[in-house]
C-alpha positions as CSV (number, residue, x, y, z in Angstrom):
1,M,54.5,71.3,-138.7
2,L,54.0,69.7,-141.7
3,E,55.2,66.3,-140.8
4,Q,52.3,66.5,-138.6
5,I,49.8,66.0,-142.0
6,R,49.9,62.6,-142.9
7,I,48.8,61.2,-146.8
8,V,46.8,58.5,-145.9
9,L,46.0,55.9,-149.6
10,V,43.5,53.7,-149.5
11,G,42.7,50.3,-151.5
12,T,45.8,51.5,-154.0
13,T,45.7,49.5,-157.5
14,H,48.7,50.8,-159.5
15,T,51.9,50.8,-157.0
16,G,52.7,53.4,-160.1
17,N,50.1,55.9,-158.5
18,I,51.7,55.2,-154.8
19,G,54.8,56.6,-155.9
20,S,53.4,60.0,-158.2
21,V,51.9,60.6,-154.6
22,A,55.3,60.6,-153.9
23,R,56.3,63.1,-156.2
24,A,53.1,65.3,-155.4
25,M,53.0,65.3,-152.1
26,K,57.6,66.3,-151.7
27,T,56.9,68.8,-153.8
28,M,54.2,70.9,-151.0
29,G,56.7,69.5,-148.9
30,L,54.4,67.2,-147.3
31,S,56.8,63.6,-146.4
32,S,54.2,61.2,-143.8
33,L,52.8,58.6,-146.6
34,Y,50.5,55.5,-144.6
35,L,49.5,53.3,-147.3
36,V,46.3,51.4,-146.3
37,A,45.9,47.8,-147.2
38,P,48.1,49.2,-151.3
39,K,47.0,45.8,-153.8
40,E,51.0,46.0,-154.2
41,Q,53.6,47.7,-151.5
42,P,55.8,50.3,-154.2
43,D,58.2,48.3,-155.7
44,G,60.1,49.8,-159.2
45,Q,57.5,51.1,-161.1
46,A,56.6,52.7,-157.9
47,Y,60.2,54.8,-157.8
48,A,60.7,55.3,-161.1
49,L,57.4,57.6,-160.6
50,A,58.3,59.3,-157.4
51,A,61.1,61.1,-159.6
52,G,63.5,62.0,-156.7
53,A,60.8,61.2,-154.1
54,S,62.0,57.3,-153.3
55,D,62.9,58.6,-149.6
56,I,58.9,59.1,-149.1
57,L,58.6,55.9,-150.3
58,A,60.8,53.8,-148.1
59,Q,59.9,55.6,-145.3
60,A,55.8,55.0,-146.1
61,K,54.3,53.4,-143.6
62,S,51.7,50.1,-144.1
63,F,48.2,49.0,-142.2
64,D,45.8,46.4,-142.9
65,S,43.0,49.0,-142.1
66,L,42.1,52.5,-142.1
67,A,41.4,53.1,-137.7
68,P,44.2,51.6,-137.3
69,A,46.2,54.5,-139.6
70,I,44.4,57.5,-138.3
71,A,44.2,56.1,-134.7
72,D,46.1,58.7,-133.6
73,C,45.0,61.4,-135.4
74,G,43.4,64.7,-133.8
75,L,41.5,66.0,-137.3
76,V,40.8,63.0,-140.7
77,V,39.6,64.5,-144.0
78,G,38.5,61.2,-146.5
79,S,38.5,62.6,-149.5
80,S,35.4,61.9,-151.6
81,A,33.6,63.0,-155.4
82,R,30.4,60.9,-155.2
83,S,27.7,61.9,-153.5
84,R,26.6,60.1,-150.0
85,T,23.3,59.0,-148.8
86,L,23.7,60.6,-145.7
87,S,26.0,63.7,-146.3
88,W,28.9,64.6,-143.4
89,P,30.5,67.7,-142.3
90,M,32.6,69.2,-145.7
91,L,35.0,71.2,-146.4
92,E,36.3,73.6,-149.4
93,P,39.7,72.2,-150.8
94,R,41.3,75.7,-149.8
95,E,39.5,75.6,-145.4
96,C,41.3,71.6,-146.3
97,G,44.0,73.2,-146.6
98,L,43.7,75.7,-143.2
99,K,41.7,73.7,-141.0
100,A,45.1,70.9,-141.8
101,V,48.0,73.4,-140.8
102,A,46.1,75.0,-137.7
103,E,45.1,71.6,-135.9
104,A,48.9,70.1,-137.2
105,K,49.8,71.9,-134.1
106,Q,48.6,70.1,-131.5
107,Q,48.2,66.1,-133.1
108,P,48.9,64.1,-136.2
109,V,46.2,65.4,-139.0
110,A,45.4,62.8,-141.6
111,I,44.5,63.1,-145.1
112,V,42.5,60.0,-146.9
113,F,42.5,58.8,-150.6
114,G,40.1,55.8,-151.6
115,R,40.8,53.3,-154.2
116,E,41.2,54.7,-158.4
117,N,37.8,53.4,-159.4
118,S,35.7,53.8,-156.3
119,G,37.1,55.7,-153.2
120,L,36.3,55.7,-150.1
121,S,33.3,53.4,-148.7
122,N,30.8,54.7,-146.5
123,E,32.4,52.8,-143.5
124,E,35.7,54.3,-144.0
125,L,33.9,57.6,-144.9
126,Q,32.2,57.4,-141.3
127,L,36.0,57.2,-139.5
128,C,36.7,61.2,-140.9
129,N,35.7,64.4,-139.3
130,Y,34.7,65.7,-142.4
131,H,35.1,65.1,-145.8
132,V,36.7,67.4,-148.9
133,C,35.0,67.3,-151.9
134,I,37.2,69.2,-155.2
135,N,34.7,71.4,-157.5
136,A,36.5,69.8,-160.5
137,N,34.6,70.6,-164.1
138,P,30.9,68.9,-163.9
139,E,30.7,68.1,-167.2
140,Y,34.5,65.8,-167.4
141,S,35.6,65.6,-163.6
142,S,37.6,62.4,-163.7
143,L,41.2,63.8,-161.7
144,N,44.0,60.7,-161.4
145,L,45.0,60.0,-157.6
146,A,47.9,62.0,-157.9
147,M,46.4,65.1,-159.4
148,A,43.9,65.0,-156.3
149,V,46.5,64.5,-153.9
150,Q,48.5,67.5,-155.7
151,L,45.5,69.7,-155.4
152,L,44.8,69.2,-152.1
153,C,48.8,68.9,-150.2
154,Y,49.2,72.9,-153.0
155,E,46.0,74.0,-150.6
156,V,48.1,73.1,-147.4
157,R,51.4,74.5,-148.4
158,M,49.6,78.1,-149.0
159,A,47.6,77.4,-145.9
160,W,51.8,76.7,-144.5
161,L,52.8,79.7,-146.1
162,G,50.2,82.2,-145.3
163,Q,50.7,81.7,-141.8
164,V,54.6,83.2,-142.3
165,G,55.8,85.9,-141.0
166,Q,52.0,86.7,-140.3
167,A,49.5,86.2,-137.0
168,E,48.8,82.6,-136.6
169,I,45.6,81.0,-137.4
170,E,43.7,81.2,-134.6
171,D,42.7,77.3,-133.3
172,T,44.5,76.5,-130.1
173,A,41.2,73.9,-129.0
174,N,42.7,70.1,-128.0
175,Y,40.7,68.0,-130.5
176,P,40.2,64.4,-129.0
177,T,42.2,61.7,-131.3
178,N,40.6,59.6,-133.6
179,E,40.7,56.5,-131.7
180,Q,39.2,58.1,-129.1
181,M,36.2,59.2,-130.6
182,N,35.3,55.6,-131.9
183,S,35.6,54.8,-127.9
184,F,33.4,57.0,-127.3
185,Y,30.7,55.2,-129.8
186,Q,30.9,51.6,-128.6
187,H,30.5,53.6,-125.1
188,L,27.4,55.3,-126.5
189,E,26.4,52.3,-128.6
190,Q,26.8,50.5,-124.8
191,T,24.8,52.7,-123.1
192,L,21.7,53.3,-125.1
193,D,21.5,49.9,-125.4
194,D,21.6,49.2,-121.6
195,T,18.6,52.1,-121.6
196,G,16.5,50.2,-124.4
197,F,17.0,53.0,-126.7
198,I,18.7,50.2,-129.5
199,I,18.6,47.1,-130.2
200,K,22.4,46.1,-130.2
201,Q,21.5,43.3,-132.7
202,H,19.7,46.0,-135.1
203,P,21.5,49.4,-134.4
204,G,19.9,50.3,-138.2
205,V,20.6,53.9,-138.6
206,V,20.7,55.4,-135.1
207,M,24.3,54.6,-134.6
208,T,25.6,56.1,-137.7
209,K,23.2,59.5,-137.6
210,L,24.5,59.8,-133.7
211,K,28.7,59.8,-135.5
212,R,27.1,62.4,-138.1
213,L,25.9,65.0,-135.1
214,F,28.6,64.3,-133.1
215,S,31.1,65.4,-136.3
216,R,29.2,68.5,-137.4
217,A,29.7,69.4,-133.5
218,R,33.6,68.8,-133.5
219,P,33.6,68.4,-129.0
220,E,37.0,69.4,-127.6
221,E,38.8,67.3,-125.7
222,A,37.6,68.7,-122.7
223,E,33.5,67.8,-123.8
224,Y,34.6,65.3,-125.0
225,N,35.2,63.6,-121.5
226,I,32.2,65.3,-120.1
227,L,30.5,63.0,-122.7
228,R,32.3,60.2,-121.3
229,G,31.4,61.3,-117.7
230,V,28.0,61.8,-118.6
231,L,27.4,58.2,-120.5
232,T,28.8,55.7,-117.1
233,S,26.4,58.1,-114.8
234,I,23.9,56.9,-116.9
235,Q,25.2,53.2,-116.5
236,R,25.6,53.5,-113.2
237,F,22.2,55.1,-112.9
238,S,20.9,52.2,-114.6
239,S,22.3,49.5,-112.7
240,A,21.4,50.8,-109.7
241,A,17.5,50.7,-110.9
242,K,18.3,47.1,-112.3
243,Q,19.6,46.1,-109.1
244,A,16.8,47.4,-107.2
245,K,14.0,46.3,-109.6
246,E,15.5,42.2,-108.5
């Protein structure tokens, strides 16, 4: 199950941090590391700081952007230390661990960490179902990347150990993947453009707020299919109405 939970690092500046993250992951039993547009690929310093977790570095997968790195995931949680203009559904670290372990039974899960100096961009955070914030000392909340990864990996491990020999965490629902949800958002925007609800060239914050709404609601796969059917029905009706006018 832990193999289904991937740690995704976006725009990492220092290769040593990648090595330290690999070490943090291995101590908690996680092994799937994804690198998105790192400044440099793992080098000698990374392998030195991995301290025995060189296998995780050797098997790490690299991507140019975040979307393809999480396309097959049913749950994506982005680590965010900053307050955002548009709030997103939030999880506490413990909740993050429980939810990650519960949903890894059905499909891959990603926990995403941003750049050392600026974190994840708003666009990247909007690709996530939830955000998680580590409640550190507000007077000194500075955590380096490997520390943040270690804390969340610890919560994942505790959630996993907590269900060994006990009743499993109940969450058997299947959810659409991140790629499917992005396709839905494109379908939704096109439909709203066809009906004149939004202007394609100037969608404003409407689509961002709708993405937040669906992230909060978290439609299951069956509900997702219904929503796609509704949009298709609206598009057909709109097209027929236009043809009748002509």
